[in-house]
DRENNU-647763 format. One record per residue (C-alpha): x, y, z. Coordinates in pm, whole numbers, plus 50000, padded with zeros to 5 digits. Example, Ala and Ser with C-alpha at 12.3 -4.5 7.8 and 13.67 -1.06 7.14 Angstrom:
<drenkes>
     u     v     w
 51230 49550 50780
 51367 49894 50714
</drenkes>
This chain:
<drenkes>
     u     v     w
 26906 71369 53082
 26572 71363 52901
 26375 71685 52899
 26075 71717 53126
 25735 71629 52986
 25508 71934 52983
 25141 71897 53077
 24921 72202 53026
 24573 72201 53179
 24365 72445 52980
 24017 72562 52892
 23925 72925 52828
 23604 72884 53028
 23619 72920 53405
 23465 72663 53639
 23551 72357 53431
 23767 72202 53705
 24112 72282 53563
 24282 72338 53897
 24126 72025 54049
 24255 71815 53759
 24598 71984 53771
 24636 71930 54147
 24531 71564 54140
 24752 71489 53840
 25054 71648 54007
 25003 71462 54335
 24948 71129 54158
 25270 71173 53959
 25466 71259 54274
 25335 70950 54451
 25465 70758 54151
 25814 70894 54224
 25822 71172 53963
 25980 71512 54024
 25707 71762 53941
 25727 72138 53888
 25387 72307 53928
 25338 72646 53759
 25014 72833 53829
 24942 73089 53554
 24603 73193 53691
 24760 73507 53833
 24455 73633 54021
 24299 73319 54164
 24614 73108 54223
 24413 72800 54323
 24698 72555 54269
 24943 72785 54445
 24713 72811 54747
 24668 72434 54751
 25042 72367 54782
 25081 72642 55043
 24804 72472 55245
 24978 72137 55195
 25310 72264 55327
 25144 72419 55634
 24928 72115 55718
 25212 71866 55685
 25437 72078 55908
 25168 72130 56173
 25086 71757 56184
 25445 71630 56152
 25336 71426 55852
 25517 71342 55530
 25388 71359 55173
 25556 71447 54843
 25588 71812 54744
 25657 71971 54405
 25989 72136 54331
 26035 72489 54463
 25807 72740 54293
 26037 72935 54061
 25747 73143 53927
 25671 73306 54261
 25373 73505 54383
 25277 73867 54326
 25254 73842 53948
 24905 73993 53921
 25038 74350 53947
 25311 74309 53686
 25299 74403 53319
 25234 74136 53056
 25592 74138 52925
 25741 74097 53275
 25499 73817 53362
 25587 73635 53041
 25959 73669 53113
 25911 73534 53467
 25724 73237 53327
 25989 73165 53064
 26265 73183 53327
 26074 72956 53565
 25995 72713 53285
 26358 72693 53176
 26472 72628 53534
 26205 72362 53589
 26302 72185 53269
 26648 72125 53413
 26519 71962 53731
 26177 71807 53677
 26041 71493 53517
 25709 71671 53459
 25616 72038 53436
 25248 72084 53512
 25098 72419 53408
 24756 72536 53528
 24623 72808 53296
 24359 73079 53353
 24002 73055 53227
 24061 73321 52963
 24261 73385 52646
 24592 73545 52750
 24934 73569 52591
 25100 73367 52866
 24838 73093 52828
 24898 73073 52453
 25274 73051 52508
 25225 72770 52761
 25002 72578 52520
 25273 72601 52256
 25524 72439 52494
 25300 72145 52585
 25359 71778 52516
 25011 71703 52652
 24714 71940 52673
 24440 71836 52916
 24103 72007 52877
 23837 71937 53142
 23477 72013 53043
 23163 71986 53251
 22874 71770 53136
 22700 72058 52961
 22652 72218 52621
 22756 72542 52795
 23108 72401 52834
 23103 72234 52493
 23050 72576 52336
 23417 72659 52399
 23514 72356 52188
 23250 72336 51918
 22948 72517 51776
 22621 72328 51723
 22321 72419 51510
 22052 72569 51741
 21776 72382 51557
 21921 72039 51486
 22205 72035 51745
 22432 71902 51471
 22799 71997 51497
 22877 72292 51268
 23241 72377 51337
 23509 72398 51603
 23511 72697 51837
 23744 72940 52013
 23951 72721 52239
 23980 72447 51978
 24129 72710 51747
 24388 72800 52014
 24495 72437 52052
 24493 72386 51675
 24731 72679 51625
 24956 72558 51908
 24975 72211 51756
 25061 72347 51411
 25333 72572 51551
 25483 72291 51763
 25485 72051 51468
 25660 72308 51248
 25914 72399 51516
 25996 72063 51673
 25838 71811 51433
 25635 71687 51728
 25258 71663 51765
 25098 71779 52090
 24868 71516 52240
 24528 71654 52342
 24286 71490 52585
 23939 71626 52666
 23812 71502 53002
 23441 71459 53068
 23447 71616 53413
 23182 71630 53688
 22944 71397 53508
 22586 71440 53629
 22411 71125 53759
 22093 71199 53560
 21987 71367 53234
 22073 71064 53021
 21923 71215 52704
 22132 71533 52734
 22445 71329 52801
 22383 71110 52496
 22344 71417 52276
 22657 71571 52422
 22853 71245 52385
 22770 71232 52014
 22889 71591 51955
 23208 71543 52157
 23294 71230 51959
 23219 71406 51629
 23441 71700 51724
 23720 71469 51842
 23736 71316 51495
 23733 71661 51336
 24006 71832 51539
 24197 71533 51675
 24162 71498 52051
 24114 71192 52270
 23826 71170 52517
 23880 71045 52872
 23706 71031 53210
 23752 71320 53451
 23653 71344 53818
 23296 71345 53944
 23164 71621 54166
 23244 71450 54496
 23251 71612 54839
 23588 71451 54916
 23769 71654 54650
 23649 71980 54805
 23681 71853 55162
 24054 71783 55132
 24148 72108 54956
 24191 72323 55272
 24453 72074 55395
 24637 72067 55063
 24566 71695 55029
 24409 71456 54778
 24275 71102 54801
 24617 70979 54683
 24769 71111 55009
 24535 70939 55253
 24697 70681 55477
 24708 70581 55842
 24938 70877 55907
 24755 71126 55684
 24386 71123 55762
 24233 71467 55830
 23874 71352 55760
 23671 71044 55838
 23710 70763 55586
 23426 70623 55376
 23359 70421 55064
 23352 70750 54872
 23729 70771 54917
 23777 70432 54753
 23558 70533 54457
 23745 70864 54426
 24079 70684 54422
 23954 70456 54143
 23849 70766 53947
 24197 70909 53988
 24354 70588 53859
 24122 70597 53556
 24213 70961 53494
 24586 70888 53498
 24539 70592 53264
 24340 70809 53020
 24625 71063 53018
 24878 70789 52950
 25063 70865 53274
 25161 70526 53404
 25372 70655 53695
 25078 70658 53935
 25145 70378 54186
 24995 70437 54526
 24988 70085 54666
 24730 70022 54936
 24773 70331 55149
 24408 70347 55254
 24363 70098 55532
 24038 69904 55555
 23800 70046 55807
</drenkes>
């Protein structure tokens, strides 16, 4: 049996939309028939863990069916443990998931931690969401404050660079890296053009691909308390009123999966016409 593909969603800056991307990617893969193990390494916030707990509760209360990830082998209550014990728990959970899953999806914290670095080194695909802002770009690259020309790569890029070198030396395999332009603002065209140019320049320098993320839509936040995404919505799973926004959000999710090279997302026509 082929080993599971490992997807690590990472960015050392908080608020970039890592958990949103991780959740939607996991659900899309499961609707495509994949067995997915979801490991949440953000020990304090546990956004992805809370999402799947909400999902389990909502589906049971409404007697509805939707795909679930494999049992959480990592478990809760890690925030109070020492670093060595947390790392051992992660390694044990990862090894168990690799035996059962088609994909292991790891959501990392918005900070530089040992467990995050270990996870990055295990990745086949690293997905880095960034907001449409030079504030977020600063974690990837440094620009000249006068000319705004790209000077060098920055902290998180260095982390990924080291992970890629180590993986290539160990397994003779290159980690794929995709930076997602997340939560694109509808205005500020001049700022976006400047940012686009720097992102493209940095991608050539350090070797990542650039893809579309998810816009800042109400529907993504609205479905979170139920543990659902737009990929789940159907005649039998409909906790909120339907609108054209749901169709646009579903198209965004398809574009996201295509950018990541994950062709297993096949959701048919679950959303019925209103």
